[in-house]
Phi, psi and omega in degrees: 000319180295319178296322179295316179297318179298314181297319179298317178295323177296318179293318179298315180298317179297318179296322178294321176297315178299319177299317177299317179297314181295316179300315180296314181297314180296319179295314182294313180297315179297320182291313189268334180264326185242003182053037181218084180295158178292124179294127177081014182300320180297313178298314181299319179297316179297316181296312181296320180293317176299315178297323178297315179300314182288330176289325183276339185304311178295327179294316179295319179296317181296326180273355183069035186269005178289156181293129178226147174246115183233056183298322186253000184299321181289342179272348184272157173296155184302321181296316179296322178296320178295318179298317177296323177297317178294317179298319178297321178296319179294316179297316178301313180297318179297318178296317180294322176294321176298316177301316179298318179301312180293322177296328176301317176296320180295317179298314179301316179296317181293324177293315182297316184272347181071028182299140180212165177293152184286321186288312186241358177073028179289127181292123185290338181297331182294318178292322176297321178294320176298317178297319179300311179297319180297317180294319178295314179298319180293324177296318178296317179298319181299321180284328183279338183290136177282128179293147182275000000 
């Protein structure tokens, strides 16, 4: 099941990158060759990029791909390094849960006010909800991942 979820997120992330490329190409070609830019290209780019970040977050967490500074880790005993790895995982999970918590307020506010993008009217709460789910999933992955 985990492999299926990972593969699905990889496919979604790849599709989002392709979508970003297509939106940019269509907008540039339309703008410079036909004097007709893609309507809502700016909104679409923002939405796709935000969705890409949230789709990739659990993948990056699972691979241990977040930025780390480990200047002294190689000088420490293995047990101390493991303890620091567990502590880092807990801190990462707590930060991600906090992000999810704050996104929950943002989603509630966006639903209540009906906020949407200006160009195409895309409801912003949907992207916030995706981010909330992504942060919760990433926090779980951070805790479940074995420290190196």
